[in-house]
C-alpha positions in Angstrom: 89.4 93.2 55.2 90.4 89.7 56.4 93.9 90.1 55.1 94.3 93.4 57.0 93.1 91.8 60.2 95.5 88.9 59.7 98.5 91.3 59.1 97.5 93.3 62.1 97.3 90.1 64.2 100.7 88.9 62.9 102.3 92.3 63.7 100.8 92.2 67.2 102.1 88.7 67.8 105.5 89.7 66.5 105.9 91.8 69.6 107.3 89.8 72.6 104.7 88.9 75.1 106.6 90.6 77.9 106.4 94.0 76.1 102.7 93.5 75.4 102.0 92.8 79.0 104.1 95.8 80.1 102.2 98.0 77.8 98.9 96.6 79.2 100.2 97.3 82.7 100.8 101.0 82.0 97.6 101.5 79.9 95.4 99.8 82.5 96.8 102.1 85.2 96.2 105.2 83.1 92.6 104.1 82.3 91.9 103.4 86.0 93.0 106.9 87.0 91.3 108.7 84.2 88.0 106.8 84.0 87.6 106.2 87.7 84.9 104.0 89.2 83.4 102.7 85.9 86.8 101.0 85.2 86.1 98.6 88.1 83.7 96.8 85.8 86.8 95.4 84.1 87.7 93.4 87.2 86.1 90.1 86.0 88.4 90.1 83.0 91.4 90.3 85.4 89.9 87.8 87.7 89.6 85.4 84.8 93.4 85.7 84.1 94.2 84.9 87.8 91.8 81.9 87.8 93.3 80.5 84.6 96.8 80.6 86.2 95.5 79.1 89.4 93.8 76.4 87.4 97.2 74.9 86.3 99.0 75.2 89.6 98.2 71.8 91.1 98.6 69.7 87.9 101.8 71.4 86.9 103.3 70.9 90.4 102.2 67.2 90.4 103.5 66.5 86.9 106.8 68.3 87.3 107.6 66.9 90.8 106.8 63.3 89.8 109.0 63.8 86.7 111.8 65.2 88.9 111.8 61.9 90.9 112.4 60.0 87.7 116.0 61.1 87.5 116.7 62.2 91.0 117.6 59.7 93.7 116.3 60.2 97.3 119.9 60.9 98.4 120.3 63.8 95.8 116.8 65.0 96.6 117.8 65.4 100.3 120.9 67.3 99.3 119.1 69.7 96.9 116.2 70.1 99.4 118.5 71.0 102.2 120.3 73.6 100.1 117.1 75.1 98.9 115.5 75.4 102.3 118.7 76.8 103.9 119.0 79.5 101.3 115.3 80.4 101.4 115.5 80.9 105.2 118.7 82.8 105.0 117.5 85.3 102.3 114.2 85.8 104.2 116.2 86.7 107.4 118.3 89.1 105.5 115.2 90.6 103.9 113.6 91.3 107.3 116.8 92.9 108.6 116.9 95.2 105.5 113.3 96.1 105.9 113.7 97.0 109.6 116.9 99.0 108.8 115.3 101.1 106.0 112.2 101.7 108.1 114.2 103.0 111.0 116.0 105.4 108.7 112.9 106.7 106.9 110.4 106.4 109.8 107.2 105.9 107.7 104.0 106.9 109.4 105.5 109.8 111.4 103.0 112.7 111.1 100.1 110.5 110.2 97.2 109.7 112.5 95.1 106.6 112.9 92.3 108.2 114.9 89.7 107.8 112.2 90.9 104.4 111.1 90.9 103.0 114.6 87.3 104.1 115.1 86.3 101.7 112.4 85.4 98.0 113.2 88.5 95.9 113.7 89.8 93.9 110.7 88.5 90.4 110.8 91.4 88.0 110.7 91.9 84.3 111.1 94.2 82.9 113.8 97.5 82.2 112.1 98.9 78.7 112.5 101.9 78.1 114.7 105.2 76.6 113.4 104.3 73.1 114.6 101.0 73.3 112.8 102.7 74.5 109.6 105.1 71.6 109.8 102.4 69.0 110.4 100.3 70.4 107.6 103.1 69.5 105.2 101.8 65.9 105.4 98.2 65.9 104.0 95.6 63.7 105.7 94.0 63.4 102.2 96.2 64.2 99.2 93.1 64.7 97.0 91.6 67.2 99.4 95.0 69.0 99.5 94.9 69.2 95.7 91.2 70.4 95.7 91.9 73.0 98.4 95.2 74.2 96.8 97.3 73.3 99.8 100.6 73.4 97.9 102.8 72.0 100.7 100.6 69.0 101.0 100.6 68.5 97.2 104.4 68.8 97.1 104.8 66.2 99.8 102.5 63.7 98.1 103.8 64.3 94.6 107.4 63.7 95.8 106.4 60.7 97.8 104.6 59.2 94.9 107.4 60.0 92.4 110.0 58.5 94.7 107.8 55.5 95.3 107.6 55.0 91.5 111.4 55.2 91.3 111.9 52.7 94.1 109.5 50.2 92.5 111.1 50.6 89.1 114.6 49.9 90.6 113.4 46.9 92.5 111.4 45.4 89.6 112.9 43.2 86.9 113.6 45.1 83.7 111.0 44.2 81.1 108.4 43.0 83.7 104.9 44.3 83.8 105.6 46.3 86.9 108.7 47.9 85.4 107.0 48.7 82.1 104.0 50.1 84.0 106.2 52.5 86.0 108.0 53.6 82.8 104.6 54.2 81.1 103.4 56.2 84.1 106.5 58.4 83.9 106.0 58.8 80.1 102.4 59.9 80.7 103.4 62.3 83.4 106.1 63.8 81.1 103.5 64.3 78.4 101.2 65.9 80.9 103.9 68.4 81.9 104.5 69.3 78.3 100.7 69.8 77.8 100.6 72.1 80.9 103.4 74.3 79.6 101.5 74.7 76.3 98.4 75.7 78.3 100.5 78.3 80.2 101.5 79.7 76.8 97.9 80.2 75.9 97.1 81.8 79.3 99.9 84.3 78.9 98.4 85.4 75.5 95.2 86.2 77.3 97.3 87.8 80.1 97.6 91.0 78.0 93.8 91.6 78.5 93.9 90.3 82.1 96.7 92.6 83.2 95.1 95.6 81.6 91.8 94.9 83.5 93.5 94.2 86.8 95.5 97.5 86.8 92.5 99.6 85.6 90.3 98.2 88.4 93.1 98.7 91.0 93.7 102.4 90.2 90.0 103.1 89.8 89.5 101.9 93.4 92.4 103.5 95.1 92.9 106.7 93.1 95.9 109.1 93.5 94.9 110.3 96.9 95.1 106.9 98.6 98.6 106.3 97.1 99.9 109.8 97.9 98.7 109.6 101.5 100.8 106.6 102.2 103.7 107.4 99.8 106.3 107.2 102.5 105.3 103.6 103.3 105.4 102.8 99.7 108.8 104.4 99.3 110.2 102.5 102.3 109.1 99.2 100.9 110.3 100.0 97.4 113.8 101.0 98.7 114.1 97.9 100.9 113.0 95.7 98.0 115.4 97.5 95.7 118.3 96.8 98.1 117.2 93.1 98.5 117.0 92.5 94.7 120.1 94.5 93.7 122.5 93.5 96.5 121.3 90.1 97.8 120.0 88.5 94.6 121.9 90.1 91.8 125.3 91.0 93.3 125.8 88.4 96.0 124.0 85.4 94.6 124.1 85.8 90.8 127.3 87.8 90.3 129.2 86.6 93.4 128.2 83.0 93.9 126.9 82.0 90.5 129.5 84.1 88.7 127.3 85.3 85.8 125.8 88.5 84.6 122.9 89.9 86.7 121.4 91.5 83.6 121.2 88.1 81.9 119.5 86.7 84.9 117.0 89.6 84.9 116.3 89.0 81.1 115.7 85.3 81.9 113.3 85.9 84.7 111.5 89.1 83.5 108.3 87.3 82.4 107.8 85.9 85.9 108.7 89.2 87.5 106.2 91.2 85.5 103.5 88.6 85.9 104.1 88.6 89.7 103.9 92.4 89.7 100.7 92.2 87.8 98.7 89.5 89.6 100.4 89.6 93.1 100.4 85.9 93.6 103.5 83.7 93.9 101.4 80.6 93.4 99.6 82.1 90.4 102.9 83.1 88.8 104.4 79.6 89.4 103.7 78.2 85.9 105.5 81.3 84.3 108.4 81.0 86.8 108.9 77.4 85.9 108.8 78.2 82.2 111.4 80.9 82.6 113.7 78.6 84.7 113.5 75.9 82.0 113.5 77.8 78.7 115.5 81.0 79.6 117.8 80.0 82.5 118.6 76.5 81.3 117.9 75.0 84.8 117.3 71.2 85.0 113.8 70.2 85.8 115.0 68.0 88.7 115.9 71.2 90.5 113.4 73.8 89.6 110.4 71.4 89.8 111.2 71.1 93.5 112.6 74.5 94.5 110.1 76.8 92.7 106.9 75.2 94.1 108.5 75.1 97.5 109.6 78.7 97.1 106.1 79.8 96.1 105.0 78.5 99.5 107.7 79.2 102.0 110.0 81.8 100.4 108.2 85.0 101.2 111.1 87.5 101.5 109.0 90.5 100.4 106.2 89.5 102.7 108.5 89.0 105.7 110.2 92.3 104.9 106.9 94.1 104.7 105.7 92.7 108.1 108.7 94.5 109.8 108.1 97.7 107.9 104.4 97.7 108.6 105.1 97.2 112.3 107.3 100.2 112.5 104.9 102.2 110.4 102.0 101.3 112.7 104.1 102.0 115.8 104.8 105.5 114.5 101.2 106.4 113.7 100.1 105.3 117.2 103.0 106.9 119.0 104.8 103.8 120.2 108.5 103.4 120.1 109.8 99.9 119.3 112.8 98.8 121.3 115.7 96.8 119.9 114.5 93.7 121.6 111.0 94.2 120.2 112.5 94.6 116.7 114.5 91.5 117.1 111.3 89.8 118.1 109.7 91.1 114.9 112.6 89.6 112.9 112.1 86.1 114.4 108.3 86.2 114.4 108.2 87.4 110.8 110.6 84.7 109.7 108.5 82.0 111.1 105.2 83.6 110.0 106.4 84.0 106.4 107.0 80.2 106.1 103.3 79.6 106.6 102.2 82.5 104.4 100.3 81.2 101.4 101.4 82.4 98.0 98.1 84.2 97.2 97.0 87.8 97.2 96.5 89.3 100.7 97.7 86.4 102.7 100.2 88.7 104.5 97.3 90.4 106.3 96.8 87.3 108.4 100.5 87.1 109.2 100.5 90.8 110.1 98.2 90.0 113.1 100.9 87.6 114.5 103.6 90.3 114.3 101.4 93.1 115.7 100.3 90.9 118.6 103.9 90.0 119.4 104.9 93.6 119.9 101.6 95.0 121.3 100.4 96.9 118.3 96.6 97.4 117.6 95.2 94.9 115.1 92.7 97.6 114.0 95.6 99.5 112.5 95.8 96.9 109.6 92.7 98.6 108.2 94.7 101.7 107.4 96.9 99.9 104.9 94.3 97.7 103.3 93.5 100.4 100.7 96.9 100.3 99.1 97.9 96.8 100.1 97.3 95.4 96.6 99.9 97.9 95.2 102.4 97.0 98.0 101.6 93.3 97.5 102.6 93.5 93.9 106.1 94.7 94.8 106.4 92.0 97.6 105.4 89.3 95.2 107.9 90.4 92.5 110.6 90.3 95.2 109.5 86.8 96.2 109.6 85.4 92.7 113.0 87.0 92.0 114.4 85.3 95.1 112.9 82.0 94.1 114.7 82.1 90.8 118.0 83.4 92.2 118.1 80.6 94.8 117.1 78.0 92.2 119.9 79.2 89.9 122.5 79.0 92.7 121.4 75.5 93.8 121.4 74.4 90.2 125.0 75.5 89.8 126.1 73.8 93.0 124.6 70.5 91.6 125.7 70.9 88.0 122.1 71.1 87.0 122.2 74.2 84.7 123.3 74.8 81.2 125.2 78.1 81.0 125.6 77.6 77.2 121.9 78.1 76.4 119.1 80.6 77.0 120.0 84.0 78.2 123.5 82.8 79.3 124.5 82.1 75.7 125.6 85.7 75.1 127.1 86.2 78.6 130.4 88.0 78.2 131.9 86.1 81.2 131.4 82.9 79.3 133.2 84.3 76.3 136.2 85.4 78.5 136.3 82.0 80.1 136.3 80.2 76.8 139.1 82.4 75.5 141.2 81.8 78.6 140.7 78.0 78.2 141.8 78.2 74.6 145.0 80.1 75.7 145.8 77.8 78.6 144.7 74.6 77.0 142.2 73.8 79.8 139.1 71.8 78.9 
């Protein structure tokens, strides 16, 4: 009997984790629809998976960012940081424009009525922070409180400052001195810690098969087919907009056009992170998997991805910003309001700024939605109407965010010669083969 179990376990483990998680995603959805309300009892198993991922966010950010400072001078850090932030803001602006364009063509919400929804108590929301507050909060008053509260921007700032401080002290100290050796030992400990965290991530992903199954079963047990069908037009609008953003902006323009490599290889390299994001709808929760894909599959140097990916999980909310525009047009349609061109331009600017301060956690976009709705005079109570299916929409938005993080990171890595196109998913890239053949013919090195 023991041998049978062992063989079954080995056969199960022989299937790639990504396919096991995909199967759990589908099976969990079916169970939720068929079983119904009792399936919500599985929610704690899914919550455990999310908690395990969140558990490693802060330590993995601290370890990898301090390690990045070991080999990255402040000058290069400024160059890389500027490129990353510029591309994140640019892709977010494009995402909002695409969302508004698709929403104007499809007109989601036309024919629906919010009379009953507006009769319910208004959605309780917190006042969103302004841009100045977001910028000030980058510098934590207490770095340990920032770590405990999961304020990633504050953690990033402190980890970078500490890592750069270590580098400066090392460069100023005499080689072989106690201070020099102490800094080197600190870097060695941090590097070991980073390796340990990635091993923990591997174990969490093994449990992820159960976690994803439970999350999807609970989701569909709560919403049911009627909730999804009643807002199918909104779902379709967001899906089409995200499809355009991923296929055109990320894959064709960035990966094929600017990076010069196969979009399909890029998708293979980032599929673990994309599926995880689709499952747990948290950019921050997916961060450990995103970092692992960037390192092992895409061959990106740690000095780039350890900065760009944690930052992207916090400020690069392309899918969220896109959804804010679509949700505004949807709400305007169901309350009989026509948004002018100037109001839609106002939505673009407001959503861009608001998305920078959107935390990479499930449901954070609801707070940002209040900012956009207030800007163009839409009723805040209308948010209640989309809360039922927001978890499903949030999954698509989060997958879009993660894909954008990896695409921008890949491009910045290429610009800074910090990616190995001869390893990982790029190793079988046909474009590399053609390039090598051409070099052989022309004699170029």
